[in-house]
RODO-2510 file (C-alpha; in nm, 4 decimals, decimal comma):
residues 444
     n   res          X          Y          Z
     1     m     0,0000     0,0000     0,0000
     2     g     0,1390     0,3418    -0,0943
     3     l     0,2069     0,6254     0,1455
     4     l    -0,0111     0,8761    -0,0426
     5     n    -0,3667     0,8813     0,0939
     6     q    -0,5264     1,1203    -0,1579
     7     t    -0,5614     1,1461    -0,5336
     8     q    -0,3710     1,3984    -0,7409
     9     q    -0,6969     1,5859    -0,8082
    10     n    -0,7641     1,6205    -0,4343
    11     y    -0,4077     1,7345    -0,3737
    12     y    -0,4176     2,0151    -0,6302
    13     s    -0,7669     2,1189    -0,5202
    14     g    -0,6587     2,1530    -0,1573
    15     n    -0,4125     2,3830     0,0137
    16     d    -0,1729     2,1429     0,1852
    17     y     0,1010     2,1619    -0,0768
    18     g     0,4464     2,0083    -0,0438
    19     n     0,3687     1,8300     0,2799
    20     y     0,4991     1,4943     0,1546
    21     q     0,8544     1,6102     0,2342
    22     f     0,7686     1,5974     0,6061
    23     t     0,6735     1,3222     0,8463
    24     s     0,4805     1,3890     1,1643
    25     l     0,6266     1,3552     1,5113
    26     h     0,3543     1,0988     1,5857
    27     n     0,4848     0,8784     1,3031
    28     i     0,8435     0,9274     1,4198
    29     i     0,7499     0,7983     1,7661
    30     s     0,5541     0,5008     1,6261
    31     q     0,8307     0,4026     1,3862
    32     f     1,0918     0,4394     1,6603
    33     e     0,8941     0,1932     1,8738
    34     i     0,8900    -0,0553     1,5870
    35     a     1,2603    -0,0306     1,5025
    36     y     1,4266     0,0270     1,8411
    37     v     1,2014    -0,1085     2,1190
    38     g     1,1449    -0,4735     2,2006
    39     e     1,3142    -0,8023     2,2765
    40     n     1,6663    -0,8321     2,1293
    41     k     1,6583    -0,4678     2,0252
    42     v     1,8539    -0,1637     2,1435
    43     i     1,5872    -0,0687     2,4002
    44     p     1,4200    -0,3721     2,5608
    45     k     1,1335    -0,1848     2,7257
    46     i     1,0166     0,1757     2,7565
    47     k     0,6914     0,3669     2,7882
    48     r     0,5612     0,5551     2,4871
    49     a     0,5344     0,8694     2,7033
    50     d     0,9112     0,8548     2,7617
    51     i     0,9754     0,8224     2,3897
    52     a     0,7438     1,1197     2,3248
    53     f     0,9364     1,3333     2,5747
    54     h     1,2750     1,2587     2,4186
    55     a     1,1276     1,2993     2,0681
    56     q     1,0020     1,6483     2,1513
    57     r     1,3363     1,7421     2,3037
    58     a     1,5166     1,6113     1,9953
    59     l     1,2840     1,8131     1,7700
    60     q     1,3529     2,1255     1,9749
    61     e     1,7302     2,0868     1,9560
    62     l     1,7305     2,0075     1,5847
    63     s     1,5018     2,3053     1,5187
    64     f     1,7576     2,5484     1,6556
    65     d     2,0532     2,4411     1,4397
    66     t     1,9585     2,1835     1,1778
    67     l     1,5977     2,2005     1,0587
    68     k     1,4550     2,4833     0,8512
    69     s     1,2434     2,6194     1,1359
    70     v     1,2847     2,9909     1,0667
    71     k     0,9538     3,1774     1,0654
    72     a     0,8754     3,5332     0,9594
    73     q     0,6289     3,7958     1,0771
    74     e     0,5594     4,1272     0,9042
    75     v     0,4343     4,4329     1,0954
    76     t     0,4117     4,8064     1,0461
    77     v     0,5994     4,9817     1,3257
    78     p     0,3595     5,2194     1,5069
    79     a     0,4416     5,5551     1,6633
    80     t     0,5251     5,3751     1,9893
    81     l     0,8261     5,2193     1,8061
    82     q     0,7524     4,8849     1,9671
    83     m     0,6754     4,5410     1,8280
    84     t     0,5437     4,2544     2,0396
    85     l     0,7382     3,9303     2,0060
    86     p     0,5459     3,6439     1,8393
    87     q     0,3793     3,3872     2,0624
    88     d     0,6220     3,1075     1,9693
    89     y     0,9361     3,3256     1,9544
    90     v     1,2632     3,1727     2,0759
    91     n     1,5297     3,3899     1,9102
    92     y     1,5631     3,6124     1,6066
    93     t     1,7765     3,5444     1,3002
    94     k     1,7307     3,8772     1,1216
    95     i     1,5212     4,1937     1,1468
    96     s     1,4760     4,4087     0,8361
    97     w     1,2610     4,6909     0,7051
    98     v     1,1173     4,6706     0,3549
    99     d     1,1297     4,9497     0,0972
   100     s     0,8758     5,0258    -0,1787
   101     a     1,0423     4,7721    -0,4089
   102     g     1,0064     4,4929    -0,1527
   103     i     1,3796     4,4793    -0,0806
   104     k     1,4833     4,4007     0,2767
   105     h     1,7256     4,6334     0,4563
   106     p     1,8849     4,4726     0,7657
   107     i     1,8381     4,6519     1,0967
   108     y     2,1230     4,6008     1,3410
   109     p     2,0989     4,5609     1,7186
   110     t     2,2378     4,8233     1,9513
   111     s     2,4112     4,7314     2,2740
   112     k     2,4471     5,0879     2,3972
   113     t     2,1007     5,1269     2,5495
   114     s     1,8220     4,9327     2,7195
   115     n     1,4798     4,9720     2,8792
   116     p     1,5098     4,9443     3,2588
   117     s     1,2041     4,7669     3,3952
   118     f     1,2105     4,9615     3,7213
   119     n     1,1741     5,3400     3,7251
   120     p     1,0471     5,4409     4,0721
   121     l     0,9214     5,7873     4,1545
   122     q     1,1762     6,0153     4,3245
   123     n     1,1503     6,3528     4,4942
   124     s     1,3897     6,6447     4,4463
   125     d     1,6325     6,4933     4,6995
   126     g     1,6460     6,1641     4,5111
   127     d     1,4502     5,9759     4,7773
   128     f     1,1912     5,7213     4,6673
   129     t     0,9129     5,9087     4,8415
   130     l     0,5780     6,0553     4,7342
   131     q     0,4827     6,3390     4,9660
   132     a     0,2319     6,6235     4,9654
   133     v     0,1339     6,9026     5,2037
   134     g    -0,2282     6,8908     5,3145
   135     a    -0,4699     7,0874     5,5314
   136     l    -0,6219     6,8674     5,8007
   137     v    -0,9604     6,9590     5,9453
   138     n    -1,0935     6,7925     6,2568
   139     n    -1,4228     6,6078     6,2062
   140     s    -1,3590     6,5855     5,8281
   141     s    -1,2235     6,2890     5,6320
   142     n    -1,1314     6,5147     5,3380
   143     v    -0,7762     6,6499     5,3083
   144     i    -0,7093     6,9430     5,0743
   145     l    -0,3601     6,9188     4,9265
   146     d    -0,1481     7,2177     4,8235
   147     a    -0,1454     7,1360     4,4467
   148     e    -0,2539     6,8829     4,1852
   149     y    -0,0996     6,5394     4,2353
   150     k    -0,1419     6,2948     3,9473
   151     d     0,0634     6,0174     4,1108
   152     i    -0,1535     5,9887     4,4236
   153     l    -0,3993     5,7070     4,3533
   154     v    -0,6901     5,5431     4,5314
   155     g    -0,5734     5,2615     4,7578
   156     m    -0,2440     5,4192     4,8671
   157     r    -0,1540     5,4205     5,2355
   158     i    -0,1381     5,7619     5,4080
   159     t     0,1000     5,8339     5,6958
   160     g     0,1870     6,1553     5,8726
   161     p     0,1185     6,3617     6,1876
   162     y    -0,2393     6,3394     6,3175
   163     i    -0,3271     6,0689     6,0660
   164     p    -0,4794     5,7524     6,2213
   165     l    -0,2796     5,4344     6,1636
   166     g    -0,4015     5,2225     5,8762
   167     s    -0,5464     5,5128     5,6754
   168     f    -0,5883     5,4816     5,2984
   169     v    -0,6901     5,7007     5,0089
   170     s    -1,0510     5,6047     4,9367
   171     a    -1,1353     5,8785     4,6843
   172     i    -0,9735     6,1579     4,4846
   173     a    -1,1222     6,4832     4,3539
   174     n    -0,9588     6,7627     4,1551
   175     a    -1,0813     7,1198     4,1189
   176     g    -0,9065     7,4512     4,0557
   177     s    -0,5589     7,2896     4,0318
   178     i    -0,6031     7,1424     4,3793
   179     t    -0,6301     6,7732     4,4696
   180     t    -0,8562     6,6668     4,7548
   181     i    -0,8339     6,3158     4,8979
   182     t    -1,0724     6,1233     5,1207
   183     m    -0,9348     5,9018     5,3987
   184     a    -1,0739     5,5658     5,5073
   185     n    -0,9588     5,2565     5,6952
   186     s    -0,9091     4,9070     5,5576
   187     q    -1,2802     4,8293     5,6144
   188     g    -1,3837     5,1263     5,3990
   189     s    -1,5103     5,3408     5,6857
   190     l    -1,4187     5,7087     5,6728
   191     v    -1,1554     5,8268     5,9208
   192     e    -1,0682     6,1746     6,0446
   193     p    -0,7429     6,3367     6,1618
   194     t    -0,6904     6,3609     6,5344
   195     q    -0,6633     6,7406     6,5130
   196     s    -0,6645     7,0242     6,2606
   197     n    -0,3429     7,1432     6,1019
   198     t    -0,2964     7,3578     5,7901
   199     g     0,0494     7,2452     5,6751
   200     t     0,0914     6,8732     5,7371
   201     t     0,3400     6,6748     5,5292
   202     l     0,1773     6,3490     5,4237
   203     t     0,3534     6,0458     5,2797
   204     f     0,1821     5,8150     5,0317
   205     t     0,3017     5,4567     4,9794
   206     n     0,1773     5,1393     4,8119
   207     t     0,0012     4,8962     5,0413
   208     d     0,2304     4,6087     4,9441
   209     g     0,5437     4,8048     5,0388
   210     s     0,6677     4,8399     4,6802
   211     l     0,8053     5,1671     4,5506
   212     v     0,5676     5,4025     4,3714
   213     l     0,6039     5,3776     3,9943
   214     p     0,4850     5,6761     3,7886
   215     q     0,2074     5,5887     3,5453
   216     k     0,2673     5,6106     3,1717
   217     s     0,0247     5,9002     3,1399
   218     s    -0,2205     6,0859     3,3611
   219     h    -0,4537     6,3692     3,2687
   220     i    -0,6766     6,5951     3,4751
   221     i    -0,9625     6,6988     3,2451
   222     e    -1,1875     6,9911     3,3374
   223     n    -1,5334     7,1061     3,2241
   224     l    -1,6828     6,7566     3,2167
   225     s    -2,0410     6,6560     3,2914
   226     w    -2,2294     6,3341     3,3670
   227     d    -2,5813     6,2345     3,4711
   228     f    -2,6579     5,9246     3,6744
   229     t    -3,0363     5,9726     3,6325
   230     l    -3,0076     5,8804     3,2648
   231     n    -2,8631     5,5441     3,3674
   232     d    -2,5919     5,5729     3,1039
   233     y    -2,2172     5,5403     3,1334
   234     k    -2,1227     5,8573     2,9473
   235     i    -1,9052     6,1537     3,0417
   236     t    -1,9204     6,4500     2,8033
   237     g    -1,6633     6,7225     2,7438
   238     t    -1,4748     6,9118     2,4766
   239     a    -1,3331     6,7023     2,1939
   240     s    -0,9948     6,8751     2,1993
   241     e    -0,9490     6,7889     2,5672
   242     l    -1,0400     6,4238     2,5236
   243     t    -0,7850     6,3442     2,2522
   244     s    -0,5252     6,2489     2,5142
   245     l    -0,7495     5,9820     2,6687
   246     e    -0,7323     5,6139     2,5759
   247     i    -0,9415     5,3037     2,6297
   248     g    -0,8395     5,1218     2,9481
   249     m    -0,7473     5,4320     3,1494
   250     l    -0,8604     5,4349     3,5119
   251     v    -1,1104     5,6975     3,6299
   252     y    -1,0427     5,8587     3,9674
   253     h    -1,3265     6,0677     4,1130
   254     d    -1,5597     6,0614     4,4135
   255     d    -1,8632     6,0041     4,1900
   256     f    -1,7239     5,6918     4,0233
   257     p    -1,6571     5,3550     4,1915
   258     v    -1,2970     5,2479     4,2407
   259     g    -1,1753     5,0535     3,9386
   260     t    -1,3853     5,2406     3,6818
   261     t    -1,2160     5,2393     3,3415
   262     i    -1,2690     5,4028     3,0025
   263     t    -1,4311     5,1634     2,7550
   264     n    -1,4658     5,4031     2,4613
   265     v    -1,3655     5,7540     2,3544
   266     n    -1,5626     5,9168     2,0735
   267     d    -1,5345     6,2865     1,9904
   268     t    -1,6949     6,4658     2,2888
   269     t    -1,8065     6,1538     2,4766
   270     i    -1,6290     5,9108     2,7090
   271     v    -1,7927     5,5798     2,7928
   272     v    -1,6910     5,4264     3,1274
   273     s    -1,7390     5,0861     3,2841
   274     e    -1,9343     5,1994     3,5943
   275     l    -2,2272     5,4331     3,6540
   276     p    -2,1694     5,7626     3,8402
   277     t    -2,3364     5,8105     4,1790
   278     t    -2,4369     6,1769     4,1320
   279     t    -2,5031     6,4245     3,8518
   280     v    -2,2648     6,7010     3,7478
   281     t    -2,4058     6,9364     3,4861
   282     s    -2,0828     7,1301     3,4169
   283     g    -1,7374     7,2031     3,5492
   284     g    -1,6587     6,8455     3,6518
   285     e    -1,2885     6,7649     3,6908
   286     i    -1,1626     6,4051     3,6702
   287     l    -0,8208     6,2397     3,6942
   288     f    -0,7618     5,9785     3,4210
   289     v    -0,4603     5,7522     3,4707
   290     s    -0,3048     5,4969     3,2369
   291     s    -0,3001     5,1392     3,3626
   292     e     0,0609     5,1064     3,2418
   293     t     0,3662     5,2501     3,4142
   294     k     0,5713     5,5296     3,2627
   295     d     0,8435     5,4548     3,0086
   296     s     1,1952     5,4606     3,1487
   297     d     1,3893     5,7792     3,0783
   298     t     1,6432     5,5698     2,8846
   299     w     1,3832     5,4327     2,6432
   300     a     1,2066     5,7706     2,6135
   301     s     1,5341     5,9389     2,5156
   302     y     1,6269     5,6631     2,2692
   303     k     1,2977     5,6700     2,0795
   304     s     1,2746     6,0498     2,0671
   305     t     1,6233     6,1043     1,9241
   306     t     1,6964     6,1067     1,5531
   307     p     1,9716     5,8470     1,4971
   308     s     2,3061     6,0171     1,4430
   309     e     2,3846     5,8032     1,1404
   310     n     2,0977     5,9682     0,9510
   311     n     2,2783     6,3012     0,9696
   312     n     2,6256     6,1746     0,8994
   313     d     2,6122     6,0665     0,5367
   314     d     2,9029     6,2953     0,4460
   315     y     3,1074     6,1647     0,7422
   316     e     3,2323     6,5203     0,8040
   317     d     3,1747     6,5461     1,1758
   318     d     3,3414     6,4658     1,5062
   319     t     3,2234     6,1058     1,4938
   320     y     3,3414     5,9928     1,1507
   321     w     3,5984     6,2496     1,0359
   322     p     3,7963     6,3657     1,3386
   323     m     4,1476     6,3181     1,1984
   324     q     4,1908     6,5723     0,9158
   325     g     3,9713     6,3975     0,6654
   326     n     4,0717     6,0410     0,7520
   327     r     3,8017     5,8073     0,8755
   328     y     3,9905     5,6795     1,1754
   329     g     3,7837     5,5051     1,4412
   330     l     3,4836     5,4267     1,2210
   331     d     3,2813     5,1536     1,3922
   332     p     3,1282     4,9274     1,1235
   333     q     2,8284     4,8393     1,3386
   334     h     2,7222     5,2051     1,3283
   335     a     2,8247     5,2744     0,9672
   336     q     2,4755     5,2226     0,8269
   337     v     2,1497     5,4165     0,8056
   338     n     1,8987     5,1323     0,8298
   339     g     1,8228     5,2017     1,1966
   340     s     1,8725     4,9989     1,5105
   341     f     1,6762     4,7966     1,7647
   342     y     1,7052     4,6175     2,0937
   343     i     1,4901     4,3465     2,2490
   344     d     1,3423     4,3869     2,5960
   345     n     1,2857     4,0254     2,6972
   346     i     1,1149     4,1236     3,0228
   347     s     0,8324     4,3079     2,8483
   348     g     0,8501     4,0824     2,5410
   349     k     0,8867     4,3691     2,2942
   350     i     1,1296     4,4899     2,0298
   351     h     1,2200     4,8593     2,0537
   352     f     1,3174     5,0439     1,7356
   353     s     1,4984     5,3703     1,6680
   354     s     1,2849     5,6645     1,5558
   355     n     1,3731     5,6348     1,1850
   356     i     1,1851     5,2995     1,1694
   357     s     0,8495     5,4561     1,2593
   358     g     0,5816     5,3741     1,0017
   359     k     0,7999     5,1306     0,8102
   360     t     0,7168     4,7702     0,7312
   361     v     0,9429     4,5436     0,9338
   362     i     1,0017     4,1715     0,8890
   363     l     1,1109     3,9651     1,1868
   364     d     1,2767     3,6358     1,0905
   365     y     1,2853     3,4214     1,4026
   366     i     1,3410     3,0700     1,5312
   367     s     1,0772     2,8619     1,7071
   368     d     1,1133     2,5143     1,8571
   369     s     0,8567     2,3427     1,6271
   370     l     0,6376     2,2507     1,9265
   371     g     0,4016     2,5476     1,9246
   372     t     0,1130     2,3696     1,7500
   373     d     0,0321     2,0149     1,6390
   374     e     0,0818     2,1166     1,2739
   375     e     0,4411     2,2200     1,3504
   376     m     0,5374     1,8867     1,5041
   377     q     0,6811     1,7406     1,1875
   378     v     1,0274     1,6554     1,0631
   379     h     1,1741     1,6856     0,7170
   380     k     1,2523     1,3439     0,5734
   381     f     1,6149     1,4453     0,5255
   382     a     1,6408     1,4619     0,9081
   383     e     1,4303     1,1577     0,9964
   384     e     1,7292     0,9350     1,0689
   385     a     1,8859     1,2088     1,2817
   386     m     1,5670     1,2124     1,4925
   387     y     1,5889     0,8361     1,5549
   388     k     1,9545     0,8582     1,6586
   389     c     1,8906     1,1568     1,8863
   390     i     1,5986     0,9809     2,0589
   391     a     1,7909     0,6561     2,1062
   392     h     2,0978     0,8374     2,2369
   393     a     1,8902     1,0401     2,4864
   394     i     1,7002     0,7352     2,6148
   395     l     2,0090     0,5176     2,6637
   396     s     2,2068     0,8047     2,8193
   397     a     1,9399     0,8312     3,0889
   398     s     1,9082     0,4552     3,1475
   399     s     2,1142     0,2127     3,3526
   400     y     2,1155    -0,0797     3,1077
   401     g     2,2429     0,0837     2,7897
   402     q     2,5590     0,2606     2,8980
   403     q     2,7789     0,0342     2,6862
   404     l     2,5966     0,1567     2,3734
   405     v     2,6070     0,5282     2,4523
   406     r     2,9521     0,5869     2,3019
   407     r     2,8519     0,4195     1,9759
   408     l     2,5232     0,6089     1,9586
   409     t     2,7028     0,9368     2,0278
   410     k     2,9056     0,8895     1,7098
   411     e     2,6016     0,7768     1,5127
   412     k     2,3995     1,0760     1,6341
   413     f     2,6755     1,3173     1,5384
   414     a     2,7071     1,1641     1,1918
   415     a     2,3298     1,1602     1,1343
   416     v     2,2883     1,5256     1,2375
   417     r     2,5804     1,6301     1,0170
   418     l     2,4301     1,4435     0,7219
   419     a     2,0921     1,6073     0,7845
   420     k     2,2566     1,9516     0,7818
   421     l     2,4252     1,8766     0,4504
   422     r     2,1045     1,7538     0,2939
   423     l     1,8970     2,0461     0,4242
   424     s     2,1560     2,3009     0,3108
   425     n     2,0060     2,2444    -0,0355
   426     l     2,3284     2,3017    -0,2276
   427     k     2,2899     2,2681    -0,6035
   428     l     2,5910     2,2415    -0,8365
   429     e     2,4458     2,4658    -1,1092
   430     e     2,3495     2,7372    -0,8581
   431     l     2,6947     2,7327    -0,6990
   432     t     2,8547     2,7512    -1,0430
   433     q     2,6480     3,0556    -1,1346
   434     i     2,7432     3,2308    -0,8106
   435     l     3,1120     3,1563    -0,8514
   436     r     3,1080     3,2946    -1,2051
   437     g     3,0645     3,6356    -1,0453
   438     k     3,3694     3,5811    -0,8202
   439     s     3,6292     3,5801    -1,0992
   440     k     3,6653     3,2050    -1,0646
   441     q     3,7468     2,9856    -1,3617
   442     i     3,4974     2,7048    -1,3554
   443     k     3,5326     2,3855    -1,5557
   444     h     3,2258     2,1729    -1,5985
***
């Protein structure tokens, strides 16, 4: 019985072209059991689950160096100059931007910058402290601060003179460039200062003891209105003032429950996730805060600067031409105008230089061939290498096959090397044509 399970008409009418060159990992495991497992064979007895484990590990290792497992993803770089790494990304092989003719221009990595993942808020003295001066009034849970504070958020702990222990910020209101906070305890009950005082320095900290991280963006918008009697989730304002707001931002105001977020922004209307508790016909002032933390100063400076290589095409400057017209000290890694990038593995994003904004970028990357069931297949040129790798791994981890490990090590090495040669896809005529352009005299 043949190996083809469909007619030629069905093949050309479908969309699974060229798949005959591969064999599935399931078949590899089944055929390995037939050839290597059993009485008087290399492996007397083993569970299929163990074979599957070593088969997947072998496929991973061969994918990195031997198999043609390079994938590609094309994106248009947005104004944020960031690209999210693909779901099955392991490492990149090349990153390029594409011009109008479809030609790829390599983008080179930079090692001179990074994106620190930790950028805590500091005061003028360099201390990691968020403080404000407030006016305390006896018999009132409201504290009027001396200015607007966009980094003070609901849920922060409040400490300071005359402030009861365990006090938290339960609500925030802004009006006339002044922030007013409401204090409560951990049960949500309002608390009051022990006595009045007009100039009390208050310290605000996170409840979990972590340092305060500034949010990516925060905006205090004035002249807003909302109406809870209409039972709708809308806040209205001036279109020009709402352009800075984005979906997902948190809403901080006494009239809106804690955790309220923006679900839509359209011209003069904001739609939020929770209903207001009162009606404000005009003059409402709300603090909107991004759910993401602020970019590090390092990344902000990198993305806002025009790459120096874009302005140095004539090489007549202190970088490229410092020695009387001689290009001494030219660093080849910076002698190009295609742009640069670096990968922030913590956030899982690629960061590009500003001259890549709006361009089409292709990321060629390596996966491990285990992301989906459809990927778990091996080219037939590397099938024998898979068997040798599985057998070598199983016997290396067993107690009965140590005498065969040395032999299988050599066989594995030879099989992998042969698979690399086969998959390199070298063709004599193609090599001859290339070498003709290298001033080589070819006889054939």
